[in-house]
C-alpha positions as CSV (number, residue, x, y, z in Angstrom):
1,M,69.0,-78.1,23.5
2,K,68.5,-74.4,22.9
3,A,68.9,-74.8,19.2
4,R,66.3,-77.6,19.1
5,H,63.9,-75.4,21.1
6,K,64.5,-72.4,18.7
7,R,63.9,-74.7,15.7
8,F,60.7,-76.1,17.3
9,T,59.4,-72.6,18.0
10,R,60.2,-71.4,14.5
11,I,58.4,-74.4,13.0
12,A,55.4,-74.1,15.3
13,S,55.2,-70.4,14.4
14,R,55.1,-71.2,10.7
15,V,52.6,-74.0,11.1
16,G,50.4,-71.7,13.1
17,I,50.6,-68.9,10.5
18,W,49.9,-71.3,7.7
19,L,47.0,-73.0,9.5
20,A,45.4,-69.6,10.4
21,C,45.7,-68.4,6.8
22,Y,44.1,-71.7,5.6
23,V,41.3,-71.7,8.0
24,L,40.4,-68.0,7.5
25,A,40.7,-68.2,3.7
26,A,39.2,-71.6,3.0
27,A,36.3,-71.8,5.5
28,P,33.3,-72.8,3.5
29,Q,30.2,-70.7,3.6
30,A,26.7,-72.0,4.0
31,I,25.1,-70.4,0.9
32,G,26.6,-71.3,-2.4
33,Q,29.3,-68.9,-3.8
34,K,28.0,-65.9,-2.0
35,S,30.1,-64.5,0.8
36,S,28.6,-64.2,4.3
37,N,25.2,-62.5,4.7
38,N,26.8,-60.7,7.6
39,P,29.0,-57.9,6.3
40,S,30.7,-57.4,9.7
41,A,31.7,-61.1,9.7
42,D,33.3,-60.6,6.3
43,E,35.0,-57.4,7.4
44,S,36.4,-59.2,10.5
45,K,37.6,-62.1,8.4
46,L,39.3,-59.8,5.9
47,I,41.1,-57.8,8.7
48,A,42.2,-61.1,10.2
49,L,43.5,-62.2,6.7
50,E,45.4,-58.9,6.4
51,N,47.0,-59.5,9.8
52,A,47.9,-63.1,8.9
53,W,49.5,-61.6,5.7
54,N,51.7,-59.3,7.9
55,Q,52.8,-62.3,10.0
56,A,53.6,-64.3,6.9
57,Q,55.8,-61.4,5.6
58,L,57.5,-61.0,9.0
59,H,58.5,-64.7,8.9
60,H,59.3,-64.9,5.1
61,D,56.5,-67.5,4.8
62,A,55.6,-67.5,1.2
63,R,53.7,-70.8,1.6
64,A,51.2,-69.1,4.0
65,L,50.5,-66.5,1.4
66,Q,50.2,-68.9,-1.5
67,D,46.5,-69.5,-1.0
68,L,45.7,-65.9,0.1
69,I,46.6,-64.4,-3.2
70,G,45.0,-65.2,-6.5
71,E,46.7,-66.8,-9.5
72,N,46.6,-63.5,-11.4
73,F,47.6,-61.4,-8.4
74,I,49.3,-58.1,-9.2
75,Y,51.3,-56.0,-6.7
76,T,52.4,-52.4,-7.1
77,D,55.1,-51.4,-4.6
78,Y,55.6,-47.8,-3.3
79,D,58.6,-47.4,-5.6
80,G,56.6,-48.3,-8.8
81,T,57.8,-51.9,-9.0
82,V,55.0,-54.2,-10.4
83,M,55.1,-57.9,-9.5
84,N,53.0,-60.9,-10.3
85,K,52.2,-63.7,-7.9
86,A,55.4,-65.6,-8.5
87,Q,57.6,-62.5,-8.3
88,F,55.9,-61.3,-5.1
89,L,56.3,-64.7,-3.4
90,A,60.0,-64.9,-4.4
91,D,60.6,-61.4,-3.1
92,L,59.0,-62.3,0.2
93,K,61.7,-64.9,0.7
94,D,64.6,-62.4,0.2
95,P,67.0,-63.0,3.2
96,A,68.4,-59.5,2.8
97,Y,65.0,-58.2,4.1
98,H,64.6,-58.5,7.8
99,A,61.4,-56.9,9.2
100,T,61.1,-56.5,13.0
101,L,57.6,-54.8,12.7
102,I,54.8,-55.0,10.2
103,A,51.6,-53.5,11.5
104,N,48.4,-52.0,10.1
105,E,46.2,-49.2,11.5
106,N,43.1,-47.3,10.5
107,V,42.0,-50.4,8.4
108,K,38.7,-50.0,6.6
109,V,36.8,-52.6,4.6
110,F,34.5,-51.6,1.8
111,P,32.4,-54.6,1.0
112,Y,30.6,-55.3,-2.3
113,E,29.0,-58.6,-3.5
114,N,31.8,-61.1,-3.5
115,V,34.4,-58.3,-3.6
116,A,36.0,-56.1,-0.9
117,I,38.4,-53.3,-0.9
118,V,40.6,-53.0,2.2
119,V,42.5,-49.8,2.8
120,G,44.7,-48.7,5.7
121,I,48.0,-47.4,6.9
122,Y,51.0,-49.7,7.3
123,H,54.2,-49.3,9.4
124,T,57.2,-51.4,8.7
125,K,60.6,-51.4,10.4
126,G,63.7,-53.5,10.1
127,T,66.8,-53.8,8.0
128,Y,67.4,-54.4,4.3
129,K,70.9,-55.4,3.2
130,R,71.9,-54.5,6.8
131,E,70.7,-50.9,6.4
132,P,67.9,-49.9,8.8
133,F,64.6,-48.7,7.5
134,E,61.3,-47.5,8.8
135,H,58.4,-46.9,6.5
136,Y,54.9,-45.5,6.9
137,G,52.5,-45.9,4.0
138,R,49.0,-46.5,2.7
139,F,47.8,-49.7,1.2
140,T,44.8,-50.7,-0.9
141,D,44.1,-54.4,-1.3
142,T,41.3,-55.8,-3.5
143,W,39.8,-59.1,-2.4
144,I,37.5,-61.4,-4.2
145,Y,35.3,-64.2,-2.8
146,H,35.9,-67.1,-5.2
147,N,35.5,-70.9,-4.7
148,F,34.4,-70.4,-1.1
149,T,37.5,-68.4,-0.2
150,W,38.7,-64.9,0.0
151,Q,41.7,-64.2,-2.2
152,C,43.6,-60.9,-2.7
153,I,43.9,-60.2,-6.4
154,A,45.6,-56.8,-6.3
155,S,47.7,-54.9,-3.8
156,H,49.1,-51.4,-4.0
157,T,51.3,-49.5,-1.5
158,N,52.1,-45.8,-1.3
159,L,54.8,-44.4,0.9
160,I,53.8,-41.6,3.3
161,K,57.3,-41.2,4.9
162,K,60.6,-43.0,5.3
């Protein structure tokens, strides 16, 4: 019975993450291809998408991130590794990586017409290949509003301290 409850909780969590990402990313706007006329609404939505991204990473949920990142997405990790969308999503599923905390702080959104730059500080903690880690770093994500949805097209992280 406990195993069934754990499985249900895990499935419900993944469905909730995927649904939140979908609703936040795909909600149609009232005026053509233009993002919201209310910059603070776009900023709130982008911060929510960043938080949904963290939850997807925490749960190894590549499917939840599939629609959040563009087809030509490029990621540069703090160690200089560069990944495309397929590589990033495959890396996300690595069972050797077990995060217990992924959180952002001091997040700022710099909106432009149909584009936004999101910067902030991230804190991750967990184990990788059974070795504990704790990282603090900065991130810069570039989002584009395309086909009535926000998608991240580039992400860069920079380590502040281990």
